[in-house]
N, C-alpha and C positions, 0 to 999 in steps of 0.2 A: 415684524421684527419675527413675533412668530411664526412666520411660516419660511423665515431665512435658519431659523435655529431649528424647527420641524428637519427642512429640507439640508442641513448640518452632518443631523443627528439621519437620516436615514442611507448620507453617505457613510458618515464611518460603520455604520451596519455592513451595509453594503462590503465591504474592504473588511471588514472583519471575520467573518460568516464568505468570503469570497476563495479568501489562502488558504488550500487542500492540505496540499504538501508540507505545511509542518509539522504537521507530528507523525509527518511516516518514521519512520521504523530507515533504519541508516541498514547497510548492509553492514555484517561482520568480515575485518579484514584479519584474519590470521597475520599476519607478521607483526601486527602488535598487540598478542596478547604473549601470558607469557607461555612458554614452547609446552611447560605439559598442558594446557591446555587449546593446543594450537587444532588438532587432533581436534575435538568438539568446535569449535570455531572455519573448521571449513565442514563438520559437513553443515550447524550453524546458515553457513552464507549461500552452499549447491540448498540446502528445504526454501533458504529467504529470494533463492535466482530463480526455485520451480514455482512459486507463491508469485514471481510476480509475475511470472512468464503461459501464467495462469489463469490473475488479470487483469493481462496486456488482452490473450484471448478474447474473456468477455463482452470489452468492454469492443472489440474487435469483427464484436456478434450482437455486438447492442443489444443481452442477455438484459433482460429488464431483474429491477431491482429482487422478492419476492423469489426468485428462482437461481439467482447469484450463488446461490449458498450449497445447492446442491451441482450449478452447474462446476463451480471448485474444484468442490469435492469430488469430484466425478473427473476433473482432469488432473488434477492431483496423483489420482488413484493409480491411471493411463501412462502419467508420469513416473510416480515408482518402480509399473509392475514393464517398461521402457528402458530401466535402468537396462 
């Protein structure tokens, strides 16, 4: 009985911690905001897309977690300079 409960608790724990995308920030949709805030929403969406692209590049390059921040900062600076 105890072994079954332990296995069940382990399965529940794995399920809770394996869902990574549940807390991700959603992309801003400029068409759903008030007209006076649309320009700011478009800028925010462009920034979110740049951040997502840099995160994808970091995953593709298999950047170590301790080096990820500097990689992302450098990538975002390059993306800003390339505008």
